[in-house]
GUMIVEX-898251 format. One line per 8 residues: number of its first residue (from 1); for each residue x, y, z of C-alpha. Coordinates in Angstrom, 1 decimal. Example, Ala and Ser with C-alpha at 12.3 -4.5 7.8 and 13.67 -1.06 7.14 Angstrom:
! GUMIVEX-898251
1	12.3,-4.5,7.8; 13.7,-1.1,7.1
***
This chain:
! GUMIVEX-898251
1	123.2,108.8,82.7; 123.0,106.3,85.5; 122.7,102.8,85.9; 121.1,100.3,88.4; 120.5,96.8,88.5; 117.1,97.3,90.0; 114.8,100.5,89.6; 111.9,100.8,92.0
9	109.4,103.8,91.0; 107.5,104.6,94.0; 108.2,104.3,97.8; 105.1,103.1,99.2; 104.6,99.4,100.8; 104.8,97.7,97.3; 108.1,99.5,96.4; 109.8,99.5,99.5
17	109.1,95.8,100.5; 110.3,94.9,97.0; 113.5,97.1,97.1; 114.3,95.8,100.6; 113.9,92.1,99.5; 116.3,92.3,96.3; 118.9,94.5,98.3; 119.0,91.7,100.8
25	119.3,89.1,98.3; 122.1,90.9,96.3; 124.0,92.8,98.8; 126.6,93.6,95.7; 124.1,95.0,93.5; 122.6,98.5,93.2; 118.8,99.1,94.1; 117.7,102.6,93.2
33	114.3,104.0,94.4; 112.9,107.1,92.8; 110.2,109.0,94.6; 108.7,112.4,93.2; 108.3,114.0,96.5; 109.5,113.2,100.0; 109.9,109.4,100.5; 107.2,108.9,103.0
41	104.4,110.8,100.9; 102.5,107.9,99.5; 99.0,106.2,99.4; 100.3,103.8,101.9; 100.9,106.6,104.5; 97.3,107.5,104.4; 95.7,103.9,104.7; 93.9,104.1,108.1
49	91.9,100.9,108.7; 94.3,98.0,108.4; 95.3,95.1,106.4; 93.2,92.0,105.8; 94.6,88.6,106.8; 93.6,85.1,108.2; 95.5,85.1,111.7; 92.7,83.7,113.9
57	92.2,80.3,112.4; 90.0,79.2,115.5; 87.2,81.6,114.0; 88.3,82.4,110.6; 89.6,80.5,107.4; 91.2,81.0,104.0; 88.0,79.9,102.5; 86.0,82.6,104.3
65	88.4,85.5,103.1; 88.5,84.0,99.6; 84.7,84.1,99.4; 84.3,87.5,100.9; 86.8,88.9,98.3; 85.0,86.9,95.3; 81.7,88.4,96.6; 82.8,91.9,96.8
73	84.5,91.6,93.2; 81.1,90.9,91.8; 82.1,88.0,89.5; 85.3,89.8,87.9; 88.1,88.6,90.3; 90.6,86.1,89.0; 89.8,83.1,91.6; 93.5,82.0,91.2
81	95.0,85.4,92.2; 92.4,85.5,95.1; 93.6,82.1,96.5; 97.2,83.3,96.1; 96.8,86.4,98.0; 94.9,85.1,100.7; 97.1,82.1,101.4; 100.5,83.8,101.0
89	99.3,86.9,102.6; 99.7,85.8,106.6; 103.5,85.0,105.7; 103.8,88.4,104.2; 102.2,90.4,107.2; 104.8,88.3,109.6; 107.7,89.6,107.5; 106.4,93.4,108.0
97	106.1,92.5,111.9; 109.5,91.3,111.7; 110.7,94.3,110.3; 109.3,96.3,113.0; 105.4,97.1,112.3; 103.5,97.2,115.4; 99.9,96.1,115.1; 97.6,96.6,118.1
105	97.4,93.9,120.7; 95.1,93.3,123.6; 96.5,92.6,127.3; 97.0,88.7,126.5; 99.3,89.7,123.4; 96.9,88.6,120.8; 96.2,90.9,117.9; 93.1,93.1,118.2
113	91.2,92.1,115.0; 88.8,94.6,113.3; 86.0,94.0,111.0; 85.0,96.1,107.8; 82.5,96.2,105.2; 82.0,93.0,103.2; 84.0,90.8,105.6; 82.2,87.9,107.5
121	84.9,87.8,110.2; 87.0,89.8,112.3; 90.6,89.8,110.5; 91.6,93.3,109.9; 95.2,93.9,111.6; 95.7,97.7,112.4; 97.8,100.1,114.3; 95.2,102.4,115.7
129	93.8,104.3,112.7; 97.0,105.1,111.3; 98.0,101.6,109.9; 99.6,102.8,106.8; 101.7,105.3,108.5; 102.9,102.7,110.8; 104.0,100.3,108.0; 105.9,102.9,106.1
137	107.7,104.0,109.3; 108.9,100.3,109.7; 109.7,99.8,106.1; 111.8,103.2,106.0; 113.5,102.5,109.0; 114.6,98.8,107.7; 115.5,100.3,104.3; 117.8,103.0,106.0
145	120.0,99.9,107.3; 120.8,98.6,103.8; 123.8,99.9,102.1; 123.0,99.1,98.7; 119.6,100.9,98.5; 119.9,104.7,97.2; 116.9,107.0,97.3; 116.3,109.7,94.8
153	114.0,112.0,96.5; 112.3,114.7,94.4; 112.8,113.1,91.0; 110.0,112.7,88.5; 109.8,110.0,86.1; 108.8,111.2,82.7; 108.6,108.0,80.5; 109.6,104.4,80.2
161	112.8,103.5,77.9; 111.6,101.1,75.1; 112.6,100.1,71.6; 110.6,103.4,70.6; 113.5,105.4,71.7; 115.9,103.4,69.4; 113.9,104.5,66.3; 111.8,101.4,66.2
169	107.9,101.8,65.6; 106.3,100.2,68.7; 102.7,99.6,68.7; 100.3,97.4,70.8; 100.8,94.4,68.6; 104.7,94.5,68.6; 106.0,91.6,70.4; 108.6,91.5,73.0
177	108.5,95.2,73.8; 111.3,95.9,76.4; 112.0,98.2,79.0; 115.6,99.4,79.4; 114.9,102.1,82.1; 113.4,105.5,82.3; 113.9,109.1,81.7; 113.8,111.1,84.9
185	113.7,114.9,85.9; 116.0,115.7,88.7; 114.1,118.4,90.3; 117.0,119.7,92.3; 119.1,120.2,88.9; 116.1,120.6,86.5; 118.0,118.3,84.3; 116.4,115.1,82.6
193	118.5,111.8,83.3; 118.7,108.5,81.5; 118.5,106.0,84.0; 119.2,102.5,82.6; 118.1,99.5,84.6; 118.1,95.7,84.2; 114.9,95.4,86.1; 112.3,98.0,86.5
201	109.4,98.1,89.2; 106.3,100.4,88.9; 104.9,100.8,92.2; 103.3,104.2,91.7; 100.1,104.3,93.3; 96.7,105.3,92.4; 94.9,108.1,90.5; 92.6,109.7,92.6
209	93.5,113.2,91.8; 91.7,112.7,88.6; 88.5,113.6,90.7; 87.6,116.9,92.3; 86.9,114.9,95.8; 89.4,112.3,96.8; 91.0,110.9,99.8; 94.3,110.6,97.9
217	97.0,112.9,98.4; 98.2,115.3,95.7; 100.7,112.8,94.4; 98.1,110.2,93.2; 98.4,111.3,89.6; 98.2,107.9,87.7; 101.7,108.3,86.4; 102.6,104.5,86.2
225	99.5,103.7,84.4; 99.9,106.6,82.0; 103.6,105.7,81.1; 102.8,102.1,80.4; 99.8,103.1,78.2; 101.9,105.3,76.3; 104.6,102.6,76.0; 101.9,100.4,74.6
233	101.6,98.3,77.4; 98.2,96.5,78.4; 96.0,98.4,80.8; 92.5,96.8,82.1; 89.4,97.5,84.3; 90.0,101.1,84.8; 86.4,101.9,84.7; 86.3,100.5,88.4
241	87.0,103.6,90.4; 86.2,102.8,94.1; 84.6,105.7,95.9; 85.0,105.4,99.8; 81.6,106.0,101.3; 82.8,107.9,104.4; 85.2,111.0,103.8; 84.8,113.6,106.0
249	82.7,116.3,104.7; 84.5,119.7,104.5; 83.3,122.0,101.8; 86.1,122.7,99.4; 88.8,120.8,101.1; 91.1,118.8,98.9; 92.3,116.0,99.7; 89.3,114.8,101.9
257	90.1,113.3,105.2; 89.2,109.8,105.5; 86.8,108.3,108.0; 87.9,104.5,108.2; 85.6,101.8,107.3; 86.7,100.3,110.6; 84.4,102.9,112.5; 81.3,101.1,111.1
265	82.8,97.9,111.7; 82.9,98.9,115.4; 79.3,100.0,115.3; 79.0,103.5,113.6; 75.5,104.0,111.7; 75.2,105.9,108.6; 72.2,108.4,108.8; 70.4,110.9,106.5
273	69.4,114.5,106.9; 66.3,113.3,109.0; 68.7,110.9,111.0; 67.2,108.0,109.7; 69.1,104.8,109.7; 68.9,104.2,106.0; 71.3,101.3,104.7; 68.6,98.5,105.7
281	66.7,99.8,102.6; 69.6,99.0,100.4; 71.2,95.9,101.6; 70.5,93.4,104.2; 74.2,93.7,105.4; 73.3,97.5,106.1; 76.3,99.3,107.2; 78.7,96.5,106.7
289	77.7,96.2,103.0; 80.8,96.6,100.3; 81.8,99.9,99.5; 80.2,100.0,96.1; 76.7,99.4,97.6; 77.4,101.8,100.6; 78.6,104.5,98.2; 75.7,104.2,95.9
297	73.2,104.2,98.9; 74.7,107.6,100.3; 74.7,109.1,96.8; 71.0,108.1,96.5; 70.2,109.4,99.8; 72.2,112.8,99.2; 70.0,113.1,95.7; 66.9,112.4,97.3
305	67.2,114.9,100.2; 69.1,117.5,98.2; 71.8,117.5,100.9; 75.7,117.5,100.2; 76.4,114.8,102.7; 75.1,112.3,105.3; 76.1,111.5,108.7; 78.1,108.6,110.6
313	76.7,108.5,113.9; 79.1,107.3,116.7; 77.2,108.8,119.8; 76.1,105.4,121.1; 79.8,104.0,121.2; 81.8,104.0,124.0; 83.7,107.0,123.6; 87.1,105.9,125.5
321	87.4,102.8,123.1; 86.7,105.0,120.2; 89.7,107.6,121.2; 91.9,104.4,121.8; 91.0,102.9,118.4; 90.6,106.1,116.3; 92.7,108.9,117.9; 93.3,110.4,114.7
329	89.9,110.6,113.7; 88.7,112.0,117.0; 91.3,114.6,116.9; 90.6,115.7,113.3; 86.9,115.9,114.2; 87.5,117.8,117.3; 89.8,120.2,115.3; 86.8,121.2,113.0
337	84.2,121.6,116.0; 82.9,118.2,116.0; 82.4,116.2,119.2; 82.0,112.4,118.2; 80.4,111.6,121.6; 77.7,114.1,121.1; 77.6,115.1,117.5; 77.3,113.1,114.2
345	80.3,113.1,111.7; 79.3,114.7,108.2; 80.6,112.2,105.4; 80.3,111.8,101.7; 81.8,109.5,99.1; 85.1,110.4,97.7; 87.6,108.8,95.0; 89.7,106.5,96.9
353	91.3,103.5,95.0; 91.6,102.1,91.6; 90.8,98.4,91.0; 92.0,98.4,87.6; 95.4,99.5,86.2; 98.6,97.8,84.5; 97.6,94.4,83.7; 100.0,91.9,85.3
361	100.0,88.1,85.5; 100.4,86.2,88.8; 104.3,87.1,89.2; 103.7,90.7,88.6; 105.0,90.8,85.2; 103.6,93.5,82.8; 103.0,93.1,79.0; 106.5,94.8,78.6
369	109.6,92.5,79.2; 111.7,93.3,82.3; 109.0,95.5,83.8; 107.1,94.6,86.8; 104.1,96.4,88.5; 102.5,96.0,91.8; 100.3,97.9,94.3; 97.5,100.0,93.3
377	98.9,101.0,89.7; 98.6,97.3,88.9; 95.7,95.1,88.0; 96.1,91.7,89.5; 92.9,90.1,89.1; 92.4,90.3,92.9; 89.6,93.1,93.2; 87.5,92.5,90.0
385	84.8,95.0,89.9; 85.2,96.2,93.5; 87.8,95.9,96.2; 87.3,94.4,99.5; 88.1,96.6,102.3; 91.9,96.3,103.5; 92.7,93.9,100.6; 95.0,96.6,99.1
393	97.9,96.3,101.5; 97.9,92.7,101.6; 98.1,92.6,97.9; 100.9,94.9,97.7; 102.8,92.8,100.1; 102.2,89.4,98.3; 102.9,90.8,94.7; 106.0,92.8,95.8
401	107.4,89.3,96.9; 106.2,87.7,93.7; 107.9,90.3,91.7; 111.0,89.7,93.8; 110.8,85.9,93.2; 110.5,86.3,89.6; 113.0,89.2,88.8; 115.8,87.7,90.8
409	115.9,84.6,88.4; 116.6,87.3,85.7; 119.0,89.8,87.0; 122.3,88.0,86.2; 121.2,87.1,82.4; 120.4,90.9,81.8; 122.5,93.6,80.7; 122.2,97.4,79.9
417	121.1,98.4,76.8; 123.5,100.6,74.8; 122.7,103.5,72.4; 120.0,105.1,74.4; 119.8,108.7,73.3; 119.5,111.7,75.9; 116.2,113.2,76.4; 115.2,115.4,73.3
425	114.2,118.8,74.5; 114.9,120.6,71.2; 112.4,123.6,70.5; 110.8,123.7,73.7; 110.6,126.9,76.1; 109.3,127.7,79.7; 105.6,128.0,79.9; 104.5,131.6,79.3
433	101.2,130.9,81.9; 101.0,128.4,84.4; 97.3,128.8,84.2; 97.3,126.9,81.0; 98.4,123.9,83.1; 96.6,124.3,86.1; 93.3,125.3,84.5; 93.4,122.0,82.5
441	93.7,119.9,85.6; 90.7,121.5,87.2; 88.9,121.1,84.1; 89.5,117.5,84.2; 88.5,116.9,87.8; 85.3,118.6,87.3; 84.4,116.7,84.3; 85.2,113.4,85.8
449	83.3,114.1,89.1; 80.3,115.3,87.0; 80.1,112.7,84.4; 82.2,109.7,85.3; 81.2,109.4,89.3; 79.5,106.9,91.3; 76.4,106.6,88.8; 77.2,107.1,85.2
457	74.9,107.3,81.9; 75.9,106.8,78.2; 75.2,110.4,77.6; 77.6,111.7,80.3; 80.3,109.3,79.2; 80.0,110.6,75.7; 80.2,114.0,77.0; 83.1,113.3,79.2
465	85.0,111.8,76.1; 84.3,114.9,74.0; 85.9,117.1,76.6; 88.8,114.8,77.2; 89.6,114.8,73.5; 90.0,118.7,73.7; 91.9,118.5,76.9; 94.3,116.0,75.5
473	94.9,118.0,72.3; 95.6,121.0,74.1; 97.9,119.5,76.7; 99.9,117.7,74.0; 100.5,120.8,72.1; 101.7,122.3,75.3; 104.0,119.1,75.9; 105.5,119.4,72.6
481	106.5,123.0,72.9; 107.2,123.5,76.5; 109.9,122.7,78.9; 108.6,119.6,81.0; 107.8,120.1,84.5; 106.3,118.0,87.2; 102.9,120.0,87.0; 102.7,119.6,83.3
489	103.5,116.0,83.2; 101.0,115.2,86.1; 97.9,117.0,84.2; 99.2,115.0,81.1; 99.2,111.8,83.0; 95.7,112.6,84.6; 94.1,113.2,81.4; 95.6,109.8,80.0
497	94.1,108.2,83.0; 90.6,109.9,82.6; 90.7,108.8,79.0; 91.3,105.3,80.0; 88.5,105.2,82.6; 86.0,106.8,80.1; 87.0,104.4,77.5; 86.7,101.3,79.4
505	83.5,102.5,81.1; 81.9,103.2,77.8; 82.6,99.7,76.4; 81.2,98.1,79.7; 77.4,98.3,79.0; 76.6,96.9,82.0; 76.3,97.6,85.7; 78.7,95.6,87.9
513	80.6,96.5,91.1; 81.9,100.0,91.1; 80.5,100.7,87.5; 76.9,101.7,87.7; 75.3,102.9,84.5; 71.6,103.7,84.6; 71.2,103.0,81.1; 72.3,99.5,81.5
521	71.2,98.5,85.3; 71.7,94.7,84.6; 74.8,92.6,84.8; 75.7,91.2,81.3; 76.7,87.2,81.5; 79.0,87.8,78.5; 81.4,90.8,79.6; 84.6,90.0,81.5
529	87.5,92.2,82.0; 88.2,94.9,79.4; 91.9,95.5,78.3; 93.2,98.4,76.3
***
């Protein structure tokens, strides 16, 4: 058994910034960060475009950023949350600058601000086309200087510990469910450890691996969402899965390489197989329309022309400026034989971001006491039915700070729960065939991509649910009889996430934002957020 004052699950921008704040506030308390692979292997690391924030008050304003966010969210944003994030964001950005993050500046020392789809002004701070990697680097260097932060790498969290593990019946209607810590698998020793904590923060990232084609790394398996759902916590808006319009098309390659929206912000033009610029047929904002609109437009063009991708044309752009701003994209394209100065880039939509997740309030509190969530695994109300580009890193910083402010008020009145039992592995054996696990994962990705993608129908969702029921039954049987492993638990978590996406998509009998159902093409004036 281990004990820690603050337990942080996940090592991206949300988890690390929270860990750093509580460690600096309480140098005498233990802060434990758990990550299931390397500490830098996070969704944050792969964020290219940048972080949105109002820093140029001569041309921009909070009101403009708020309005852009509300328009992108298509009527489902929480206006209070939007105002909180937009207005508190610049101070949080300054903190990561103070911690060593280097955003690109011009010769006069002013930030080089980019513009992306859905934004009315240039407000995206970036570090070339590897902004997330730069933020992660700065945070890790600062974390390394804190003596009271301990990091467990290659530990896999299995479940949250609640009253359920003390023998009580816990249901969705149980009042005051409490989190006492987690059970985690130490992959170095292959032993399952009880980790008791006073405060637990989930910063476990997204669930892109539920789909066959995604920009997310292999670790994005919805672990936090699945754990909270099993613990009878509240989940909302899982039907709103954002497909990034422009992932580099490479047949059979996963994860897909992201071509940041900032390329279109700098002038890149989408063209179909006939080299026609088609976005003007779908939206007056053309290539700078919000992501849901652009992704559906590309999907429509691909189906209309019978092709697997469209093209992003950058041939008219200044190649030297392109290489300066997007060196990583230029090098990647060149590595597969594409010269962006003379050739168009083949692109197609890929699952990218989950706008829903663990329901939290304005302080990052979940429906389970002493359990907080922030970052992509949470649903704060900021994104509504569609995320405005580059708002995700901003949200993570703002809500990590708010979780910090709220949790430090509790830490001295909490104590560790006694009587938590060891993990019960009685009757389990090593799996006879790993293919039973790996094939279930492939089947999930296939059905989610085919039936629960950019465009949905009621029949497809029904078919997906029937297949998910069978996969759930098979994986639960395997889970009850087999020694746990990260592979088994990730597939189990992904099946839970798939169920939540399909269930909430089935309830939403309208088309709004990222959820587009051809059987219900109109918006409903009645439906709001769907909570499970």
